[in-house]
C-alpha positions as YAML, in Angstrom:
chain: A
units: angstrom
residues:
- id: 1
  name: MET
  ca: [-151.58, 44.40, 164.51]
- id: 2
  name: VAL
  ca: [-147.95, 45.01, 165.45]
- id: 3
  name: VAL
  ca: [-147.35, 46.52, 168.88]
- id: 4
  name: PHE
  ca: [-143.55, 46.70, 168.73]
- id: 5
  name: PRO
  ca: [-142.27, 46.78, 165.13]
- id: 6
  name: ASN
  ca: [-138.90, 45.18, 164.47]
- id: 7
  name: PRO
  ca: [-136.76, 47.09, 163.86]
- id: 8
  name: LEU
  ca: [-138.12, 49.95, 165.95]
- id: 9
  name: PRO
  ca: [-138.24, 53.24, 163.95]
- id: 10
  name: LYS
  ca: [-135.85, 55.91, 165.20]
- id: 11
  name: LEU
  ca: [-135.73, 59.67, 164.76]
- id: 12
  name: SER
  ca: [-132.58, 61.57, 165.70]
- id: 13
  name: ILE
  ca: [-130.54, 64.73, 165.14]
- id: 14
  name: SER
  ca: [-127.47, 64.09, 162.97]
- id: 15
  name: ASN
  ca: [-126.13, 67.66, 162.72]
- id: 16
  name: ALA
  ca: [-126.86, 70.77, 164.77]
- id: 17
  name: ALA
  ca: [-125.63, 74.17, 163.57]
- id: 18
  name: GLY
  ca: [-122.67, 72.63, 161.74]
- id: 19
  name: THR
  ca: [-121.70, 70.12, 164.45]
- id: 20
  name: ALA
  ca: [-122.09, 66.41, 163.71]
- id: 21
  name: VAL
  ca: [-123.99, 64.33, 166.26]
- id: 22
  name: ALA
  ca: [-123.31, 60.58, 166.48]
- id: 23
  name: GLU
  ca: [-126.36, 58.41, 165.80]
- id: 24
  name: ASN
  ca: [-126.03, 56.57, 169.12]
- id: 25
  name: ALA
  ca: [-124.96, 59.66, 171.11]
- id: 26
  name: GLY
  ca: [-127.77, 59.40, 173.67]
- id: 27
  name: GLY
  ca: [-128.74, 62.35, 175.81]
- id: 28
  name: PRO
  ca: [-129.90, 65.78, 174.72]
- id: 29
  name: VAL
  ca: [-128.39, 67.82, 171.90]
- id: 30
  name: SER
  ca: [-127.46, 71.34, 172.99]
- id: 31
  name: VAL
  ca: [-125.73, 74.27, 171.28]
- id: 32
  name: ILE
  ca: [-124.54, 77.76, 172.18]
- id: 33
  name: LEU
  ca: [-123.86, 80.16, 169.32]
- id: 34
  name: PRO
  ca: [-121.21, 82.77, 170.21]
- id: 35
  name: THR
  ca: [-121.60, 86.49, 169.57]
- id: 36
  name: GLY
  ca: [-121.11, 87.33, 165.90]
- id: 37
  name: THR
  ca: [-122.52, 84.02, 164.66]
- id: 38
  name: ASN
  ca: [-125.35, 84.04, 162.13]
- id: 39
  name: PRO
  ca: [-128.51, 82.92, 163.99]
- id: 40
  name: SER
  ca: [-129.87, 81.28, 160.80]
- id: 41
  name: GLN
  ca: [-128.68, 77.69, 161.11]
- id: 42
  name: THR
  ca: [-129.67, 74.20, 159.98]
- id: 43
  name: ILE
  ca: [-130.64, 71.15, 162.01]
- id: 44
  name: GLN
  ca: [-130.29, 67.87, 160.13]
- id: 45
  name: VAL
  ca: [-132.77, 65.20, 161.19]
- id: 46
  name: ARG
  ca: [-132.36, 61.47, 160.48]
- id: 47
  name: ALA
  ca: [-135.23, 58.97, 160.19]
- id: 48
  name: ARG
  ca: [-134.48, 55.23, 160.25]
- id: 49
  name: ASP
  ca: [-136.87, 52.28, 159.69]
- id: 50
  name: PHE
  ca: [-140.13, 54.25, 159.30]
- id: 51
  name: GLY
  ca: [-140.72, 53.18, 155.68]
- id: 52
  name: SER
  ca: [-142.94, 56.21, 155.04]
- id: 53
  name: VAL
  ca: [-142.95, 59.98, 154.75]
- id: 54
  name: VAL
  ca: [-142.43, 61.18, 158.31]
- id: 55
  name: PRO
  ca: [-143.77, 64.56, 159.51]
- id: 56
  name: VAL
  ca: [-141.30, 65.92, 162.07]
- id: 57
  name: ARG
  ca: [-141.06, 68.87, 164.43]
- id: 58
  name: VAL
  ca: [-137.82, 70.41, 165.68]
- id: 59
  name: ARG
  ca: [-138.22, 72.27, 168.98]
- id: 60
  name: LEU
  ca: [-135.61, 74.71, 170.27]
- id: 61
  name: VAL
  ca: [-135.75, 75.19, 174.04]
- id: 62
  name: PRO
  ca: [-133.49, 78.07, 175.18]
- id: 63
  name: GLU
  ca: [-132.22, 78.43, 178.74]
- id: 64
  name: SER
  ca: [-134.26, 81.63, 178.92]
- id: 65
  name: GLY
  ca: [-137.19, 82.65, 176.77]
- id: 66
  name: ASP
  ca: [-139.87, 80.77, 174.89]
- id: 67
  name: ALA
  ca: [-139.43, 77.56, 172.93]
- id: 68
  name: THR
  ca: [-139.87, 77.70, 169.14]
- id: 69
  name: THR
  ca: [-140.83, 74.95, 166.70]
- id: 70
  name: PHE
  ca: [-140.04, 74.26, 163.05]
- id: 71
  name: ASP
  ca: [-141.87, 71.63, 160.95]
- id: 72
  name: ALA
  ca: [-140.57, 69.48, 158.10]
- id: 73
  name: THR
  ca: [-141.00, 66.04, 156.51]
- id: 74
  name: ILE
  ca: [-138.54, 63.23, 155.79]
- id: 75
  name: ASP
  ca: [-139.16, 60.78, 152.95]
- id: 76
  name: ASN
  ca: [-138.01, 57.46, 154.44]
- id: 77
  name: THR
  ca: [-139.59, 55.35, 151.66]
- id: 78
  name: VAL
  ca: [-136.45, 55.04, 149.49]
- id: 79
  name: ASN
  ca: [-133.39, 55.76, 151.66]
- id: 80
  name: ASN
  ca: [-132.86, 54.19, 155.06]
- id: 81
  name: PRO
  ca: [-131.73, 56.17, 156.92]
- id: 82
  name: ALA
  ca: [-133.08, 59.32, 155.29]
- id: 83
  name: THR
  ca: [-132.27, 62.88, 156.33]
- id: 84
  name: THR
  ca: [-133.66, 66.36, 155.87]
- id: 85
  name: ASN
  ca: [-132.32, 69.79, 156.74]
- id: 86
  name: VAL
  ca: [-134.57, 72.03, 158.81]
- id: 87
  name: PRO
  ca: [-133.74, 75.75, 158.71]
- id: 88
  name: VAL
  ca: [-134.03, 77.32, 162.18]
- id: 89
  name: THR
  ca: [-133.18, 80.55, 163.97]
- id: 90
  name: LEU
  ca: [-131.10, 80.04, 167.10]
- id: 91
  name: PRO
  ca: [-130.60, 82.64, 169.84]
- id: 92
  name: ILE
  ca: [-127.06, 83.96, 170.29]
- id: 93
  name: ASN
  ca: [-125.09, 83.46, 173.56]
- id: 94
  name: THR
  ca: [-127.82, 81.27, 175.06]
- id: 95
  name: GLY
  ca: [-127.75, 77.52, 175.60]
- id: 96
  name: VAL
  ca: [-130.41, 75.80, 173.51]
- id: 97
  name: ARG
  ca: [-131.65, 72.21, 173.85]
- id: 98
  name: ILE
  ca: [-132.73, 70.78, 170.48]
- id: 99
  name: GLU
  ca: [-135.48, 68.17, 170.37]
- id: 100
  name: VAL
  ca: [-137.03, 66.31, 167.45]
- id: 101
  name: PHE
  ca: [-140.19, 64.22, 167.33]
- id: 102
  name: THR
  ca: [-142.91, 63.10, 164.93]
- id: 103
  name: ARG
  ca: [-146.04, 65.17, 164.66]
...
């Protein structure tokens, strides 16, 4: 039984609504879409060192209103890192924190 695999698998956001996010950025990923922007956007999620198909959930937490979630999977069996694009609907003119985690 392995308690702490080496290397430790990592899940991160690599692009949020057209803005690249550095892999070692640290801290939360947040966006604000200005008026006139299409609310249908894409969040790109990166999986590294899982070695399996990874079920993921993207959660959008707006400054006001309810959080929403969007589910996807990333096949990390061939490519490392592997990415997938998750279509989401972002609120306009509201700060939104974007989170990703396995489900």
